[in-house]
C-alpha positions, 0 to 999 in steps of 0.5 A: 637065631641060637642062644646059649646061656650057661650062667647059673641062676644068681650068678653074677655077670662078667665084668668088662675086663673079664668080657674083653678076656673072653672075647680074646679067648673066643677069637683065639679058639675060633682061629684054632680051626685047622686047615689049609689056609695061610689065614683064617677066612673069617673075621670077628670084629665089634659092630661100628656105631652105624651097625649097632644102631641098625642091630639095636632097632632090629632086635629092640635091645641096646647090646654089644654086637660082633660082626662076622665076615667071611673072605670069598676065595678060591675054595668057595663053599669050603671057606664058608663052611670053615667060617661057620665052624669058627662061629661055633667055636667062637660061641662055644668059648664064650659060653665056657666063660659064661657070656651069653651069646646069640647068633643071628645069621638071617633076617639082617638089614640089607644095609648092615654090610655097608654100615659094618664097613665090610671090605670088598672080597668079603661077606657078612655072614652074621652077628653075635649078640652079646649079653654079659649082663 
């Protein structure tokens, strides 16, 4: 688990509209990873209600969750490496906007992929735990 908090002591948390803007910017920054793909192999999407229940139980906190997937393809591990690069860019973008985010890539519930409605041809590679408060 990796967590990055760039907020200064006493700084206020981002408002909901600012959080939405930060999430859109993070997605754009992740998508800016250069490469030879016609389409990015990664996906960032809000957790389904069923996935949120599993993740909240795992951490003991009720938070906002982003599920991260990686499309399987001919490039094999190269696509997966690009997905993790996109995750880094996503987290750094959120940090730049003052949104604390934690990456969890291991120890996730085995039923999380089904609860997250991960499409066939994709692997769930982790989740981003948002703590805008």
